[in-house]
N, C-alpha and C positions, 0 to 999 in steps of 0.2 A: 571482476568476479561476480558479486551479486548480493542478494538480500537473504538472510537466514532468520527465521522467526522461531523463538523458543516458547513453548506452551506447556501447561500441565493439566491433568485431568482432575486432580483433587489434592488437598493437603498442601504441604510445602516441600516438594522433593528437591528443591535447589535450583529453580529456574533463574532467579536473580543472581545468586552467587556464581552460577555457571556462565550466565550472560556477561557479567562483569569480568569474570576471569578470562573468558574468551577475548573480550575486547582489549584487556590490558596486556595480553600476551600475543595479540595479533601482530604479524610482522610488517604490515602495511597500513596506510591510513584507513580507519574504520570509524563509523558512527554508531554509537549505542543508543537506541531509541527506547525510552521507558514508556511503553504503551499499556502497562497493566492498568485496567480500569478501576481497580479498588481505591486508587488515590493514596495520598499521603507521601508520595515520592520516596519509596524505600531506598533508592540510591542516594538521595540527598541525606535522608535521616540515617541511613546505614553506612555505606562506604565512606561518604563525606562527613559523617557524624555531625550533621546540621551545622557545619562550619561555613556554609555559604548559602545565599538565597538567590539562586539562579532562576531567571526567567526561562520558560520552556514551552512545552506543548500547548498549554492553554492560550499562550499569546498567538499561536498559529490560527486560532479560531477567528480572532479579530483580523489577522492578516488575510485569511481566506475571504472574509466578508469584503475586504477591500481589493481582492483579486491579486494580492502580492505575496501569496504563501511561499512560492518557490524563492522569491527574492529575500524574504524574511528568514527562511530556514537557516542559512549559514550564520547569520548574526546571533542566532539563539543557541548555537552549539558551544558547549563548554569544554575546552581542551583539558585533558587529564595529564598533568605533568609527569614526565618520565615514561610516556607511552606514545603510541601512534593513535590513540583513541580520543574522541570527543563525545560528549553526551548531550542528547536532547532530553531534558528533564521532563518527567511526566506530570500528570495532574496532582494537585496537592489536597484534594478532597473528593470523596466518592460522588458528591453531588454534581461534579463537573463532567462525569462520564457521559451523560446524555448529550451534552453540548459538543462533545468530541466526535460523535458519530459522523457528522457531516465533513469532518476533516480527514478521515482515514483515506478516502479515495484520492483526493488531491495530494495528500502527504505521500502516498505510494508513488505517484507520478514524480514528485519532487525528489524522492529518494532514488528513483530510477535515474534522474539527472545526476545525482552525486555519484552513482555507480559508473555512469558513462564518463564522468570526469576523473575516475580512478580511485574512488573510495568504496569500500565495502560497507555493509550495514548489518548490524545485529539488533534484532528486536526482542525485547522482553515483553511478551504479550500476556503474561500471567496465566490465570486459570481460565479454561474454556467455559463457555456458557454464561458468562456474567453479562449484565446490562452494560452496554458501551464497549463490548469486546471489539478489538480492531480486526474485524473479519477480512477486509481486503488485504491486510498485512499478513494474515494467517494463511489465507487460501490462494493468494496471488504472488507470494514471495517466490524466490528461487529454490528455497528449501524450507520445509517446516520440520522442526524437531519436537516430538512429544517426549518431554522429560519425565521419567518415571523411576521410582524405586522398584525393587524386585520382590517386594512382599506381596502376599496374596491380596490384602485389601487394596494396595496400590494398583495391581494388575487388574483386579476386578473393576475398579473405577476407570481405568484407562481403556478397557476393552471396547466399550461402545463408542468412545470418542475416537479410537483408532479406526474403527469402521467408518465413522462419519468423515474423518479427515481423508481417508482413502477414497471415498466416494465423491466428495465435493471438490477436490482439488483438480487443477488442470492436468491434462495428459503429460505436459512437459514439466510438471512440478513434482519433484520427489518428496515423499514423506518418510521420515525415519524415526526410530526410537533412540533416544540417548539415555542410557541407563545410569543411575546413580547408585553405586554399590552393587555391581554385578556379583552374584554368588551369595547375596544376603537376602534370601537363600537361593534364588533361582538364577541360572546362567543365561547367557545371551540366546542360545538356541531355544531354550524353553520359553523365553519371553517372546521370541519371534513367532513360535507356533501358537502361543496364546493370543497375541494381539494381531497376528496376520500382517505385521509390518516388519521389515528388516531392521536390525539394530545398526546404527552408525558406529557406536563405540560405547565406552563406559567411563564415567568419572568416579574416581575412588571415593568411597564413603569415608569422610574425614571432617566431622562437624567443626572441630577446632580450627582447622585451616580454611574451611569454607567460610567461616565467620569473618575472616580477614576481608573477604569481598562483600559479604552480605551485611555485616554489621560494623565494618571499619575496626575490627578487633586488632590488637597488637599481634605481631607474629608469635605463634606459640613456641614454647621451649622445645628444641629438637629432642632432648632427652634429659632425664633427671641427672643431678650431679653438679659438679663444680664448673664444668666446661662452659655451659651457657652463661653462668654468672660472670666469668672472666671475659667472654666474648661480647656480652651486651647485645643491644638491638641490632648492630651490624651483623653479628654472627647469626642471630636468629633469622634475620632477613635472608642471609645467604643460605641457611638451612631450608628455609621456606622455598626459595627458588629451586633448590635441588630435590625437593620433596616429591614423593610418588604422587601426591595429590596434584601438585601443579604440573607434573609431567603428564598426568592423565588429561588435564584440561588442554595442554598444548597438543596432545595427541588427537583430541576431539577436534580442535581447530584445524589440524593438518588433514584429518579425514574429510572435513567440510570442504576445504580448498581442493583436495584431491578429487572429490566428487564433482565439483564445478569444473575442474580442469578437463576431466574426462568428457563431461557434457559439452564443453566448449570445443574440444577437439572433434567430437562427433558431429557437432553442428557445422564446423568448418569443412569437414569432409563431405557432408550431405548437402550443405547449402540451406538447411532448414533446421529449426530447433528439434532436438530429439530428447526423449525422456531418459533420465538416468535409470539404470537397472541395478538390481542387487549385486550382479556380477561386477559392477564398477568398483565395489568396495573390497574385492578380493585381491 
């Protein structure tokens, strides 16, 4: 399939929670790359609740200096139990961002090797415009998703970045908007007209359930009353799995894979890569 990179223009619209959610519900082997240059490894501190001290992205700097980055990458991937996902943990301090800039290009090549071997890749690239931003992963991946809420401040911040992403990406590289909370207050069509980019889909606005992925929070109670008390954590986990929020994350994943399938079929027919179009999503 390919590499999808998630970015944001401002604030915290839900890039990390969505990236983690996509990875944990992905139906085939997938690598989640934590490439947010702000440091601190939000995935280790959040989803894993600081329960492990995993080596990761920063170790690739040394591997790259020794010319063995591609060989080192598989050893640095941390499997996530109960899923098809593994994680490449990001930097643990913002001071490391500058040192990572030399790694992004060779890392992209190594990730292409994983894709060729049957794994997909999801990249959490964090906020656009920061020092150490993983530009090769943003601009040369197989799909870039600009994650945005639908408020006026969020759309105002996303508008100029939407134009830049549209201008700087390769012709065969689609850029889409992934909405968080469609209709709060603006709908998909209004966002598309404002940003000049088609929307891939929408993740439901549900901070309590998103926190399961971003913060390692316990599964929220599905409803008030006695039922959840009797069911305990198992019942809450089952309710979370059936929730509209997780359904929207799964739907976003299917839209990504559907876009790639259409592009692959078109390439197979033409014999050369072809850009995905807005019509591919209909």
